[in-house]
C-alpha positions as CSV (number, residue, x, y, z in Angstrom):
1,M,111.5,-19.0,20.3
2,S,113.6,-21.3,18.0
3,H,112.4,-24.6,16.7
4,Q,114.1,-27.2,14.6
5,T,112.1,-27.7,11.4
6,L,111.5,-30.4,8.8
7,A,112.7,-29.7,5.3
8,G,110.2,-27.4,3.6
9,I,107.9,-27.2,6.7
10,S,108.0,-24.4,9.4
11,P,106.2,-25.0,12.6
12,P,103.9,-22.2,13.9
13,D,105.7,-19.4,15.7
14,D,103.7,-19.8,18.9
15,G,105.1,-23.3,19.5
16,T,101.8,-24.8,20.7
17,I,101.5,-28.6,20.9
18,A,98.9,-28.7,18.2
19,G,101.0,-26.5,16.0
20,L,104.1,-28.6,16.4
21,I,102.1,-31.7,15.5
22,D,100.5,-30.1,12.5
23,A,103.8,-29.0,11.1
24,R,105.5,-32.4,11.3
25,R,105.3,-35.6,9.4
26,L,103.6,-38.6,10.9
27,S,106.0,-40.4,13.2
28,A,106.1,-44.1,14.1
29,L,104.8,-43.2,17.6
30,Q,101.7,-41.6,16.1
31,L,101.0,-44.7,14.0
32,V,101.4,-46.8,17.2
33,V,98.7,-44.7,18.8
34,V,96.3,-45.2,15.9
35,G,97.1,-48.9,15.8
36,L,96.6,-49.5,19.5
37,V,93.4,-47.4,19.7
38,T,92.0,-49.4,16.7
39,A,92.9,-52.6,18.5
40,I,90.9,-51.4,21.5
41,M,87.9,-50.8,19.3
42,V,88.3,-54.3,17.7
43,F,88.3,-55.9,21.1
44,D,85.5,-53.6,22.3
45,G,83.4,-54.8,19.3
46,L,84.3,-58.4,19.9
47,S,83.3,-58.3,23.6
48,L,80.2,-56.3,22.8
49,Q,78.8,-58.7,20.3
50,I,80.0,-62.0,21.7
51,L,76.9,-62.5,23.9
52,G,74.8,-62.4,20.7
53,Y,76.7,-65.4,19.3
54,A,76.6,-67.3,22.6
55,T,72.8,-66.6,23.3
56,P,71.4,-69.8,21.7
57,S,73.8,-72.0,23.7
58,I,73.0,-70.1,26.9
59,L,69.3,-70.5,26.4
60,A,69.7,-74.3,25.9
61,D,72.1,-74.8,28.9
62,W,70.0,-72.8,31.4
63,N,66.6,-73.7,29.9
64,V,65.4,-70.1,30.0
65,T,63.4,-68.2,27.5
66,K,64.5,-65.2,25.4
67,L,62.4,-62.9,27.5
68,Q,64.0,-64.2,30.7
69,L,67.5,-63.6,29.2
70,S,66.6,-60.2,27.7
71,P,67.8,-58.2,30.8
72,A,71.4,-59.4,30.3
73,V,71.2,-58.3,26.6
74,G,69.6,-54.9,27.2
75,I,71.6,-53.9,30.3
76,T,74.8,-53.6,28.2
77,A,73.4,-50.5,26.4
78,I,72.5,-48.8,29.7
79,G,76.0,-49.5,31.0
80,M,77.5,-48.1,27.9
81,A,75.5,-44.9,28.2
82,I,76.7,-44.4,31.8
83,G,80.3,-45.4,30.9
84,T,80.6,-42.9,28.1
85,L,79.7,-40.0,30.4
86,A,81.8,-41.2,33.3
87,G,84.7,-42.2,31.1
88,G,84.9,-38.8,29.4
89,K,85.1,-36.9,32.7
90,L,87.7,-39.3,34.0
91,G,89.8,-38.9,30.9
92,D,89.8,-35.1,31.1
93,R,90.8,-35.4,34.8
94,W,93.3,-38.3,35.0
95,G,94.5,-38.6,31.4
96,R,93.5,-40.6,28.4
97,K,96.0,-43.5,28.8
98,P,95.2,-44.6,32.4
99,V,91.4,-44.6,31.7
100,L,91.9,-46.7,28.5
101,V,94.0,-49.2,30.4
102,G,91.4,-49.4,33.2
103,T,88.4,-49.7,30.9
104,V,90.0,-52.5,28.8
105,L,90.9,-54.3,32.0
106,L,87.3,-53.8,33.2
107,F,85.6,-55.4,30.3
108,G,88.2,-58.1,30.0
109,L,87.6,-59.2,33.6
110,A,83.9,-58.8,33.2
111,D,84.0,-61.2,30.2
112,I,85.7,-63.8,32.3
113,G,83.1,-63.1,34.9
114,C,80.4,-63.9,32.3
115,A,82.0,-67.3,31.7
116,A,81.6,-68.0,35.5
117,A,78.0,-67.0,35.6
118,D,75.4,-69.7,36.2
119,N,72.2,-67.7,36.2
120,V,70.7,-64.7,34.4
121,Q,71.1,-62.3,37.4
122,T,74.9,-62.8,37.6
123,L,75.2,-62.6,33.8
124,T,73.2,-59.3,33.8
125,V,75.6,-57.8,36.4
126,M,78.6,-58.8,34.5
127,R,77.3,-57.4,31.2
128,F,76.4,-54.1,32.9
129,I,80.1,-53.9,34.1
130,S,81.2,-54.8,30.6
131,G,79.0,-52.0,29.2
132,L,80.6,-49.5,31.5
133,G,84.0,-50.4,30.1
134,F,82.8,-50.4,26.5
135,G,81.3,-47.0,26.9
136,A,84.2,-45.4,28.6
137,C,86.6,-46.5,25.8
138,F,85.0,-44.4,23.1
139,P,85.5,-40.8,24.3
140,N,89.1,-41.4,25.4
141,A,90.1,-43.3,22.3
142,A,88.7,-40.5,20.0
143,A,90.3,-37.8,22.1
144,L,93.7,-39.5,22.2
145,V,93.7,-40.0,18.4
146,A,92.6,-36.4,17.8
147,E,95.3,-35.0,20.1
148,W,98.1,-37.0,18.5
149,T,97.1,-36.5,14.8
150,P,97.7,-33.4,12.7
151,R,94.6,-31.7,11.5
152,R,95.2,-32.7,7.9
153,A,94.9,-36.4,8.9
154,I,92.4,-36.4,11.7
155,S,89.5,-37.6,9.6
156,Q,91.4,-40.6,8.3
157,A,92.8,-41.4,11.8
158,V,89.4,-41.4,13.5
159,G,87.9,-43.3,10.6
160,I,90.5,-46.0,10.9
161,M,89.8,-46.2,14.7
162,T,86.0,-46.4,14.1
163,V,86.2,-49.4,11.8
164,G,87.5,-51.5,14.7
165,I,83.9,-52.0,15.9
166,P,82.6,-53.9,12.9
167,V,85.9,-55.7,12.6
168,G,85.5,-56.8,16.2
169,G,82.1,-58.1,15.4
170,M,83.4,-60.3,12.6
171,V,86.4,-61.4,14.8
172,G,83.9,-62.3,17.5
173,A,82.0,-64.5,15.0
174,V,85.2,-66.3,14.1
175,V,86.0,-66.8,17.8
176,A,82.5,-68.2,18.4
177,V,82.7,-70.6,15.5
178,L,86.1,-71.9,16.6
179,V,85.4,-72.1,20.3
180,L,81.7,-72.9,20.8
181,D,81.8,-76.5,19.8
182,R,85.0,-77.2,21.7
183,W,84.7,-75.2,24.9
184,G,81.1,-74.1,24.9
185,W,79.8,-70.5,25.3
186,E,81.9,-70.1,28.4
187,G,85.0,-70.6,26.3
188,S,84.0,-67.7,24.0
189,F,83.9,-65.3,26.9
190,I,87.2,-66.6,28.4
191,V,89.0,-66.2,25.1
192,G,87.6,-62.7,24.6
193,G,88.5,-61.7,28.2
194,L,92.1,-63.0,28.0
195,L,92.7,-61.2,24.7
196,S,91.4,-58.0,26.3
197,L,93.7,-58.4,29.3
198,G,96.7,-58.9,27.0
199,L,95.7,-55.7,25.1
200,A,95.5,-53.8,28.4
201,A,99.1,-54.8,29.1
202,A,100.2,-53.7,25.6
203,I,98.5,-50.3,26.2
204,A,100.2,-49.9,29.5
205,L,103.6,-50.6,27.9
206,W,103.5,-48.8,24.6
207,M,100.6,-46.2,24.5
208,P,101.8,-42.7,25.1
209,E,99.7,-40.1,26.9
210,S,98.1,-37.3,25.1
211,P,100.6,-34.5,24.5
212,G,97.9,-31.9,24.7
213,W,96.6,-33.2,28.0
214,L,100.1,-33.2,29.4
215,S,100.6,-29.6,28.3
216,R,97.6,-28.5,30.3
217,R,98.5,-30.5,33.4
218,G,102.0,-29.3,34.1
219,G,103.8,-32.3,32.6
220,S,106.6,-30.3,30.9
221,A,109.3,-32.9,31.6
222,R,107.2,-35.8,30.5
223,L,106.1,-33.8,27.4
224,D,109.6,-32.9,26.4
225,A,110.6,-36.6,26.6
226,L,107.5,-37.6,24.7
227,L,108.1,-35.2,21.8
228,A,111.7,-36.4,21.7
229,R,110.4,-40.0,21.5
230,A,108.1,-39.1,18.7
231,W,110.6,-37.2,16.6
232,P,114.0,-38.3,17.9
233,E,115.9,-36.8,15.0
234,E,114.4,-33.3,15.7
235,K,113.9,-33.3,19.4
236,P,111.3,-30.5,19.0
237,I,111.2,-27.9,21.8
238,W,107.9,-26.8,23.3
239,R,107.4,-23.9,25.6
240,P,104.1,-22.7,27.0
241,V,102.7,-19.6,25.3
242,R,101.2,-18.3,28.6
243,S,102.5,-18.5,32.1
244,D,99.5,-20.5,33.2
245,A,99.5,-22.9,30.2
246,T,100.8,-25.8,32.2
247,S,98.3,-25.4,35.0
248,P,95.2,-27.5,35.2
249,P,92.3,-25.8,33.5
250,P,89.7,-24.1,35.6
251,A,86.8,-26.3,36.5
252,E,84.4,-24.2,34.4
253,K,86.5,-24.9,31.2
254,T,85.9,-28.7,31.6
255,I,82.2,-28.2,31.6
256,I,80.4,-28.6,28.2
257,L,76.9,-27.3,29.3
258,T,77.8,-23.7,28.8
259,P,76.4,-21.1,26.3
260,D,79.7,-21.4,24.3
261,H,79.0,-25.0,23.6
262,A,75.2,-24.9,23.2
263,R,75.1,-24.9,19.4
264,T,77.7,-27.6,19.2
265,N,75.9,-29.7,21.8
266,I,72.6,-29.6,20.0
267,A,74.1,-30.3,16.6
268,V,76.4,-33.1,17.6
269,W,74.0,-34.8,20.0
270,L,71.2,-34.7,17.5
271,G,73.5,-36.4,15.0
272,F,74.6,-39.1,17.4
273,F,71.0,-39.8,18.6
274,V,69.5,-40.1,15.2
275,N,72.3,-42.1,13.6
276,T,72.4,-44.6,16.5
277,F,68.6,-44.8,16.5
278,V,68.6,-45.8,12.9
279,A,71.7,-48.1,13.1
280,T,70.4,-50.0,16.1
281,A,66.9,-50.3,14.6
282,L,68.4,-52.0,11.5
283,L,70.7,-54.2,13.5
284,A,68.2,-55.2,16.2
285,W,65.0,-55.4,14.0
286,G,66.3,-55.4,10.4
287,T,66.3,-59.2,10.2
288,T,62.7,-59.4,11.5
289,A,61.6,-56.7,9.0
290,L,63.3,-58.5,6.1
291,T,61.8,-61.9,6.9
292,S,58.4,-60.3,7.3
293,M,58.8,-59.0,3.7
294,G,59.6,-62.5,2.4
295,V,63.4,-62.7,2.7
296,P,64.4,-66.2,3.9
297,L,65.7,-66.3,7.5
298,A,69.1,-67.8,6.5
299,V,69.6,-65.0,4.0
300,A,68.5,-62.3,6.4
301,I,71.0,-63.5,9.0
302,G,73.8,-63.9,6.5
303,L,73.4,-60.3,5.4
304,A,75.2,-59.3,8.6
305,V,78.5,-60.1,7.0
306,P,78.3,-57.9,3.9
307,Y,76.5,-55.3,6.1
308,N,79.6,-55.0,8.3
309,I,81.9,-55.1,5.3
310,A,80.0,-52.3,3.7
311,S,80.2,-50.3,7.0
312,L,84.0,-50.8,7.0
313,I,84.5,-49.6,3.5
314,C,82.2,-46.6,3.8
315,T,83.8,-45.7,7.2
316,I,87.3,-45.5,5.6
317,G,86.0,-43.9,2.4
318,A,84.0,-41.2,4.2
319,S,87.0,-40.3,6.3
320,V,89.2,-40.0,3.3
321,V,86.7,-37.9,1.3
322,A,86.0,-35.7,4.3
323,A,89.6,-34.9,4.7
324,R,89.4,-33.2,1.3
325,H,85.9,-31.9,1.2
326,G,85.1,-31.3,4.9
327,T,82.8,-33.1,7.3
328,R,79.7,-30.9,6.6
329,A,79.4,-31.7,2.9
330,V,80.2,-35.4,3.2
331,M,77.8,-35.9,6.2
332,T,75.0,-34.2,4.3
333,A,75.6,-36.3,1.2
334,L,75.7,-39.5,3.2
335,A,72.5,-38.7,5.1
336,A,70.6,-37.8,1.8
337,A,71.8,-41.1,0.2
338,T,70.8,-43.1,3.3
339,A,67.3,-41.6,3.2
340,V,66.9,-42.5,-0.5
341,V,68.1,-46.1,0.2
342,L,65.7,-46.6,3.1
343,A,62.8,-45.0,1.2
344,S,63.5,-47.3,-1.7
345,S,63.4,-50.3,0.7
346,A,60.0,-49.0,1.9
347,A,58.7,-48.6,-1.6
348,L,60.0,-52.0,-2.7
349,G,58.3,-53.7,0.3
350,A,55.0,-51.9,-0.3
351,G,54.8,-53.3,-3.8
352,G,54.0,-56.9,-2.7
353,A,56.7,-59.6,-2.9
354,P,59.9,-57.6,-3.1
355,S,63.0,-58.6,-5.1
356,L,65.3,-60.6,-2.9
357,I,68.4,-59.2,-4.5
358,G,67.0,-55.7,-4.4
359,M,66.1,-55.8,-0.7
360,A,69.5,-57.4,0.2
361,T,71.4,-54.8,-1.8
362,L,69.5,-51.9,-0.2
363,Y,70.0,-53.3,3.3
364,V,73.7,-53.6,2.8
365,M,74.0,-50.1,1.3
366,A,72.1,-48.7,4.3
367,G,74.6,-50.3,6.7
368,G,77.6,-48.9,4.8
369,L,76.2,-45.4,4.6
370,I,75.3,-45.3,8.3
371,G,78.8,-46.5,9.2
372,G,80.3,-43.6,7.2
373,I,78.0,-41.1,9.0
374,Q,79.0,-42.6,12.4
375,A,82.7,-42.2,11.7
376,L,82.3,-38.6,10.7
377,L,80.2,-37.8,13.8
378,F,83.2,-38.9,15.9
379,V,85.5,-36.7,13.8
380,L,83.1,-33.8,14.3
381,A,82.8,-34.3,18.0
382,A,86.6,-34.6,18.5
383,N,87.1,-31.4,16.4
384,S,84.2,-29.5,18.1
385,Y,85.3,-29.5,21.7
386,P,88.4,-27.9,23.1
387,L,91.2,-29.9,24.7
388,E,90.1,-29.1,28.2
389,C,86.8,-30.9,27.8
390,R,87.3,-33.0,24.7
391,S,86.8,-36.4,26.3
392,T,83.8,-35.1,28.2
393,G,82.3,-33.8,25.0
394,V,82.8,-36.9,23.0
395,G,81.6,-39.0,25.9
396,A,78.4,-37.0,26.3
397,S,77.8,-37.3,22.5
398,S,78.3,-41.0,22.5
399,A,76.0,-41.3,25.6
400,V,73.2,-39.5,23.8
401,G,73.8,-41.8,20.9
402,R,73.3,-44.8,23.2
403,M,70.0,-43.3,24.3
404,G,68.9,-43.3,20.7
405,G,69.9,-47.0,20.5
406,I,67.9,-47.8,23.6
407,A,64.9,-46.0,22.1
408,S,65.0,-47.9,18.9
409,S,65.5,-51.2,20.6
410,F,62.0,-50.8,22.0
411,G,60.6,-48.5,19.3
412,G,61.6,-50.7,16.4
413,G,59.7,-53.6,17.8
414,A,56.7,-51.4,18.4
415,I,56.7,-50.1,14.8
416,L,56.9,-53.6,13.4
417,S,54.1,-54.7,15.8
418,L,51.7,-51.9,15.0
419,A,52.6,-51.2,11.3
420,S,54.1,-52.9,8.3
421,P,57.8,-53.5,7.6
422,S,57.5,-51.0,4.8
423,A,56.5,-48.3,7.4
424,F,59.5,-49.4,9.5
425,F,61.9,-48.5,6.7
426,A,59.9,-45.3,5.8
427,I,60.2,-44.0,9.4
428,L,63.9,-44.7,9.4
429,S,64.2,-42.8,6.1
430,G,62.5,-39.8,7.5
431,S,64.5,-39.9,10.7
432,I,67.9,-40.0,9.0
433,L,67.2,-36.7,7.3
434,L,67.7,-35.0,10.7
435,I,71.4,-35.7,10.2
436,I,71.3,-33.0,7.5
437,T,69.9,-30.6,10.1
438,S,72.7,-31.6,12.5
439,A,75.4,-31.0,9.8
440,M,74.0,-27.6,8.9
441,L,73.7,-26.5,12.5
442,A,77.2,-27.6,13.6
443,D,79.7,-24.7,13.2
444,R,83.0,-26.5,14.1
445,H,83.3,-28.8,11.2
446,V,86.6,-30.1,9.8
447,P,86.9,-27.7,6.9
448,A,87.4,-28.6,3.2
449,K,91.0,-28.7,2.2
450,E,92.1,-25.6,0.3
451,R,93.1,-26.2,-3.2
452,S,96.3,-24.6,-4.4
453,H,96.2,-22.7,-7.7
454,R,99.0,-22.1,-10.0
455,R,99.6,-18.5,-11.0
């Protein structure tokens, strides 16, 4: 088989899609993919967190208690857990792009439905639907980025995608500040919903389908056109290596609960569960723990901004470092550092009146480190499952993570009720060490970059 090549780069002899992508420079179309997927994550984060910003106004308008409104808050996580599982399966069957269009439309329409709600029951239903859309985005977004990105850049690409969530939270805060006083809490949901519907249209117009998925589903003509669109000056030629390469994969190859994936499942699921458990505990109960240790309420709430900024920085930083040193080493180092930071928070709190600056610094550091771990878990999941079941694998991993979040939503409050805030941080410190077990057990890491040596 003959292939056109870039100067100084020869594509693999087998002509596989992954090989062709690995051998070529990043094209404008690949950057469009990463940009659009990152935008999806931003709007996902915005819609996910906008209820939190609107809650005080809703409580006042409807004259309900926090306990009465809690079903609408908690149901989102359950919808996300279901959505990640269903979305992964749908993406492997129907393609990444149509599922992404559908899920963004779903949570955009659900946001508008939230604005029309006039009672807790209706709002709860709308937020459950939103959760389904939020959850289904993750596995398909991660799979699409992984399948369009050369292996040398996959850590950075997935890392950039992942930072969309904290960015979305900050954008949501800006939207709430600008809209709440003028149009009320309903206006916040309407603005978020309309922005999401506009993004769905952009995805439908400009987002390409996964080339790997097309190669497995008999889309040869579409695939040839797509490769020519990505590298028009080369027009790379792809041909299936096997006669059945363009046939849909057998059903058993799309199943992740097999002996071949057992070790990967245990390792990746453990990592997702533990990291989401700790992250949710800090986000849901961290403010309460800090105020119980003497940190002023205004300061504790205000720490959400540097917390998210630190998460952004560490997400990008961890992705860049992992591209050189591999995901195993970087995950292990981040988990160890997080355990030290949380243990220091526990020790500082146990000593009486803690230093305000010290507690604030440690809290922000913990948020950054955990954000870095989360980004690498998505990289690990996308790299660990084969093309045929990648969306399913990432979706199942994310769903297990959501279960960890649900557990800590209840467990964090129980710990703070039965024990001290210092014990809260100590338990989280011990829990995060299980990430090291996850990193050591996983055997499909992104490897460290080989260093070239001059002779």
